[in-house]
C-alpha positions, 0 to 999 in steps of 0.5 A: 511492478505491473505489467503494464508499466513493465510494457510500457518500460519496453517500450519508451526504450524500444521507441528510444532505440528505434529514435535513435537508429533513426536520428543518425542515419538522419546525420549519415544523410546530410540531415542534420534537424531531424536528426535533432529532432529524434534525438530529442524524442529520444531523450523524451523517451528515455526521461518516459520510460524513466519516470514509468518506473520511478511511479511504479516501484513509488505505487508498490511502495504505497500500496506496502505502506496501505497495507502494513496501516490497515493490519496494523489498525486492525491489530489495534481495533482487536486488541480494543476489542479484547479490552472491552470483552476482558472488561465487560466480562469481568462486571458481568457476574452484578448486570441483573441480566446475567444468568445468576441475576447477580446472585454468583459473583465470580471470585475476582470481582470487587463487588462481591457482598459477604455473607456472614 
């Protein structure tokens, strides 16, 4: 949970505590309509705190999933690049630009011409 989400959760919970106290004081002073209104505000504040906590948890889980996907994508790209470089190196001995000008072949080259 980020610091902002934590602060919001605590603010919602402290506000709900304050409104609960005010609702109880209103009920004691024979003001049931104020007590009902403040009780409703208390329920809304607790609901907001729970929602913020769940949203922060979902954001953290999504960040973890995105990091895993990026790491996996990086591994796939690295494997693909290594395979491409291996194929390039394997066939490079037959290309004209190769330093041996096609005269020297690797021992694994399938197009190597054998001199008789």
